[in-house]
C-alpha positions as CSV (number, residue, x, y, z in Angstrom):
1,L,31.3,34.7,37.4
2,L,30.3,34.8,40.8
3,T,31.8,31.2,41.4
4,F,35.2,32.1,40.0
5,F,35.9,35.4,42.0
6,G,34.3,33.4,45.1
7,L,36.6,30.5,44.6
8,A,39.6,33.4,43.6
9,F,39.0,35.5,46.9
10,F,38.5,31.9,49.2
11,L,41.6,30.3,47.5
12,Q,43.8,33.8,48.2
13,G,42.7,33.8,52.0
14,V,43.8,30.1,52.5
15,N,46.9,31.2,50.6
16,Y,47.8,34.2,53.0
17,G,45.6,33.3,55.7
18,F,46.4,28.9,56.1
19,S,49.7,28.3,54.1
20,P,51.8,30.5,56.5
21,T,50.6,29.1,59.6
22,G,50.3,25.3,58.8
23,E,54.4,26.0,58.6
24,M,55.1,27.8,61.7
25,M,53.1,25.2,63.3
26,G,54.9,22.7,61.8
27,E,58.2,23.9,62.4
28,R,57.2,25.1,66.1
29,L,56.1,21.4,67.0
30,G,58.8,20.1,64.7
31,E,61.4,21.9,67.3
32,L,59.9,20.2,70.4
33,S,62.1,17.7,72.6
34,Y,58.6,14.6,72.4
35,R,57.9,14.8,68.9
36,W,55.9,12.1,69.3
37,I,52.7,14.4,69.8
38,L,52.6,15.5,65.8
39,I,51.1,12.0,65.5
40,P,47.6,13.5,67.8
41,I,48.0,16.4,66.5
42,G,48.0,15.2,63.1
43,F,45.1,13.3,63.7
44,I,42.6,15.8,65.1
45,L,43.5,18.4,62.8
46,G,43.0,15.8,59.8
47,F,39.7,15.5,61.3
48,V,38.9,18.9,62.0
49,V,40.0,20.5,58.4
50,T,38.1,17.8,56.4
51,F,35.1,18.9,58.4
52,A,35.1,22.2,57.2
53,E,36.5,20.6,53.6
54,P,33.5,22.2,51.3
55,A,34.2,20.1,48.8
56,V,33.3,16.4,50.9
57,K,30.5,18.6,51.5
58,I,29.1,18.4,48.3
59,L,30.1,14.9,48.2
60,N,27.9,13.7,50.7
61,Q,25.0,15.9,50.1
62,Q,24.9,14.5,46.7
63,V,25.5,10.5,48.2
64,D,22.9,11.7,50.7
65,K,20.7,12.4,47.5
66,V,21.6,9.5,45.1
67,S,21.3,6.9,47.7
68,T,17.8,8.2,49.0
69,G,19.4,8.6,52.2
70,S,20.3,4.8,52.7
71,I,23.8,6.6,53.2
72,P,22.9,9.7,55.3
73,E,25.7,12.7,55.2
74,K,26.6,12.8,58.9
75,V,28.1,8.9,58.6
76,M,29.7,9.8,55.1
77,L,31.4,12.7,56.4
78,Y,32.5,11.1,59.6
79,T,34.2,7.8,57.7
80,V,35.8,9.9,54.8
81,S,36.9,12.5,58.1
82,I,38.5,9.3,60.1
83,G,40.0,8.7,56.8
84,V,42.0,11.6,56.1
85,A,42.5,11.5,59.7
86,V,44.0,8.6,59.9
87,S,46.1,9.4,56.9
88,V,47.5,12.9,58.1
89,A,48.5,10.9,61.5
90,L,50.0,8.1,59.5
91,S,51.9,10.9,57.3
92,M,53.6,12.1,60.6
93,V,54.9,9.0,61.8
94,R,56.5,9.1,57.8
95,V,57.9,12.4,58.5
96,L,59.5,11.7,62.0
97,F,60.9,8.5,61.1
98,G,61.6,8.7,57.6
99,I,59.5,6.1,55.9
100,S,59.2,5.4,52.6
101,I,55.4,6.3,51.0
102,W,56.0,3.3,49.2
103,Y,55.3,0.7,52.3
104,F,52.6,3.1,52.5
105,L,50.5,3.2,49.1
106,V,51.4,-0.2,47.4
107,P,50.2,-2.3,50.7
108,G,46.8,0.5,50.6
109,Y,46.0,0.3,47.2
110,L,46.4,-3.7,47.3
111,I,43.9,-3.7,50.2
112,A,41.8,-1.4,48.2
113,F,41.6,-3.7,45.1
114,F,41.0,-6.5,47.7
115,L,38.0,-4.7,49.2
116,M,36.2,-3.6,45.9
117,R,35.4,-7.3,45.0
118,Y,33.4,-7.4,48.7
119,T,31.7,-3.8,47.6
120,K,29.1,-2.6,45.9
121,Q,29.4,-0.7,43.0
122,N,28.2,2.7,43.8
123,F,30.5,2.4,46.8
124,T,33.3,1.7,44.9
125,A,32.5,4.9,43.2
126,I,31.7,7.0,45.8
127,A,35.1,5.6,47.8
128,F,37.4,6.9,44.6
129,D,35.5,10.4,44.6
130,S,35.9,10.8,48.6
131,G,40.0,9.9,47.6
132,G,39.4,13.1,45.4
133,V,37.4,15.4,47.3
134,A,39.5,14.9,50.1
135,T,42.6,17.0,48.5
136,G,40.4,20.3,48.6
137,P,41.7,23.7,49.4
138,M,41.6,23.2,53.0
139,T,43.4,19.8,53.5
140,V,46.2,20.4,51.0
141,T,47.0,24.4,51.8
142,F,47.0,24.0,55.9
143,I,48.2,19.9,56.7
144,L,50.2,20.2,54.0
145,S,52.2,23.3,54.6
146,M,52.3,22.0,58.2
147,V,54.1,18.9,57.3
148,V,56.7,20.7,55.3
149,G,56.8,23.1,58.1
150,V,57.9,19.6,60.1
151,A,60.1,18.3,57.5
152,N,62.0,21.6,56.9
153,V,63.3,21.6,60.5
154,L,63.9,17.7,60.8
155,E,67.4,16.7,59.2
156,G,67.4,14.5,55.9
157,R,64.2,15.3,55.4
158,N,62.9,16.8,52.1
159,P,60.1,19.0,52.4
160,L,59.2,18.1,48.5
161,L,59.1,14.8,49.1
162,E,57.3,14.7,52.1
163,G,54.5,17.2,50.8
164,F,53.9,14.7,47.4
165,G,53.3,12.0,50.3
166,M,51.0,13.2,52.2
167,I,48.7,14.6,49.7
168,A,49.0,10.7,48.2
169,L,48.2,9.2,51.7
170,V,44.9,11.7,51.9
171,A,43.4,10.4,48.8
172,L,44.0,6.9,49.7
173,A,42.9,6.5,53.1
174,P,39.3,7.8,52.1
175,I,39.1,5.1,49.6
176,L,39.9,2.3,52.1
177,S,37.4,3.9,54.7
178,V,34.3,3.9,52.3
179,L,35.3,1.2,51.1
180,I,34.9,-0.7,54.5
181,L,31.7,1.3,55.0
182,G,30.6,-0.2,51.8
183,I,31.5,-3.9,53.5
184,L,29.5,-2.9,56.9
185,Y,26.4,-1.4,54.8
186,G,26.3,-5.0,52.5
187,R,26.2,-7.1,56.0
188,K,23.4,-4.9,57.3
189,E,21.4,-5.0,54.0
190,K,22.0,-9.0,54.4
191,E,20.8,-9.4,58.0
192,N,18.0,-7.4,56.9
193,E,16.8,-9.7,54.5
194,R,17.1,-12.3,56.7
195,K,15.0,-11.0,59.3
196,A,12.5,-9.7,56.5
197,E,12.6,-13.9,55.4
198,T,12.2,-15.2,58.6
199,S,9.3,-13.1,59.5
């Protein structure tokens, strides 16, 4: 009962507070003559909003527990946050230049499947979980609203399609960033094993 009412009030607050603010911000930024500033702003907001995302924090705590501290909570938080930040920046590039979502999604998932071959299974599972977790209430309501606001003021942009593209990219980017982290951890483990053998 507490969870239900807590989540209901939280989502109401997000919808009344974040959504209109994000859309208004997007419209104001989209009207600027130097629209390129949307790309670094998207990166910063993507990073900050993911840092505040409750679902991401819970995932990081669970990963820390399951891995018995070998994958620290902070490392996961920064990895997922950077992934989302890059995806929001790419979403802004898409909106500004009118690039099709397929040019990002198809190569992105092909790279993800390629990276899976060189990553341990536990990292693969964490990567795909983080993709779903990153598209939580904070990201969806605030950043999605901002992208929709930008698309509203740009000619020839469909806010519905641009919004869907942003969510699709946000779901993809953390998968790639966590898989890359898995490869780096795998190399570190091999180096430690070699050092142990030589000593």
